[in-house]
N, C-alpha and C positions, 0 to 999 in steps of 0.2 A: 702525632698528627701528621706530621710529614708522610709519614711512610703509608699513611690510612689503616695504621693496624687498630683493630678494635680492640678496648681493653674493659676489666670488670671490676667495679669497686667491691670489696668485702666489708661490713661494718661487724666487730668483732665485740664490741660494746664500750669500753673507757673510750675510744675513740668520738662514739656520738655522746657522750657524757662532760667529757672534760674539753675535748678540741673545739666544741660550738661555741663557747664562752670567748673564746680570742675572736676578735673581729677579722683578722686577717685569715687566721686558720678556717674559720666558717666561709670565707670567700674562695679561698682555693678549694675547700673540699665541695663547694658548690658548683664551680665550674669543673671540678672532677666528674661529680655526677652527672651533672648536666652534658659532658661528653663523652661519658661512659655508655657503651654499648650494652651492658647491665650492670645490674648493682643485686649485692646479695648480703644476707646476714645468717648469723649462727642459729637465731631463735626467731619465731612469729614475732613475738613482742619487741624485739629489735628492729625486725623487719618495719613492723608499725613505727617505731621511732624514727627510723631513717627515713620513711615517706612522709611523717610529719614534719619532720625537719626539712625535708628536700621533697616537696610534692611532685616534681616532676620525675622521680624515681619511681612513683605509682605503676607506671606503664611498663615499667623494666626491672620490676624487683620480684627476688624470691628468695627463699629459705633455702638455704645449704647447710643443716647439722654437722656439727664436729663428728667425724667419724672414728669407732673405735673398732679395731681389729677384733674380732668376737673371737677368733681361734685364741690370740691370745688370752683374752681373758677367761677362756674355758681350760687353757692350760693352769693359767694362775689359781683357777678353783680346785683343780687336781691338785697342785703344790700345795693348796691352803689346807686341804684336807688331809695331809699327812700329818697333821699335829704337832709341827714347828715348836721346842721347846725353847731354843735361842731368843731371848728380847733385843730385838734388832729397832732400832729408828732408821728410816731411811729416807735420804735426801735424792732426789733426779732431776738433775739441771745442767745449765750451762754456771759453769763456775765464773760468774761474772758478778759485780753489784749488784744489777739489777734482779738478780735471782735471790739475793739474802744469804747464801752459804755463811756469810761472816758473821752474821747474826746469830743464824742455828748454831754454828761452833762456837762463839761466845757464850753462848746461852749453855751448850753442852760442858762447855770446861767448867761454868759453874755449878751445873749438876752434880758434875764428878766428884769435884774438888768439896761439895757441899753435901756428899754421901746419898742424893736423892737420884742417883742413877747407877747404883751400884752393880759391881763385876755381877753377872757376866753381861750388864747392858752395854751394848757396842751401837755407835753409830757408822752408818755405812752413807759414803758419799760419793754417789755416781754420776760422773760427768766430767768433763773436762774444759777448760778455759783461762782465759787471762790471770784468772785470782789463783789457780791450783797450787803453784809452788809457793805462795803466801800463805796460803790455808794450811799447807802441810807445816811448813814453819812454825806457823803460830801454836799448831797441834804439838810439835814435837818441843817448843820452848816451854808450853805450859804443861809438859810432861803425861800428856793424854794419847800420844800416839798409838799405844798399846789398845786405847778403847775407841779410836776413829779407823776406819778403813777406807781409804782411797780408793778406788775402782776405776776410776779411769772411765773412757767412753765406753758407752755399754751400748753392745748391739742390740738391734730391734727384738730379735728373736730371743734374747736373755731378760728382757726388760719384766715380762710375766713373773718367771721365776725370781726376779730382785724384788718386784713389787709385794709378792705372795709370801717371800721370807721376813718381811718387816712386821713387826707387832703396831709399828704408829709410822703414818707416811706424814712427812713435813714437807711444807711450801711456804718457804718463808719470802715469799718474794715481796721486795719492795713496789713493785707494780707487775701486774699480770693480766695485760688485755686478753691473753688466748685462753691460759690455763688448762693445756691439754694433760700435763701431769697429774694435776688434779682429776 
């Protein structure tokens, strides 16, 4: 405000569903929306909800859909059409509590031990973050490290191939307000 820099508020979904129930949060959001130069939402329905919650947003709101790199999806279609045979479960995300990779790994350990995820099924955990070493230790201690591949951070140019290589994509997030991976 002191620098007279305009800002824009973007609503992604859960911010309108959960945060508005808290009176303090609602008041702060109301102040931000009122002072914002523009308001956007990732869908028409969400934009209508934002305007309903904050009528002052009506004259300065717009919809900006989440973007997808079409070239990446085209490359993924090419890779997928090659008929990959390896059964792979893919997780892609930050390796932190919110994204739920620990929940996935625990489930994977149970599936492998019970025989419901027989070899050659493999879990690929792509990403980096504060929980990576702990997840690797859990997999090693459980004796499933040969069935889990930790790839670390993945370059954007490799995402399409990674996703296309999977038989199943898992998004076990505890909370997921934006959901780009899905």
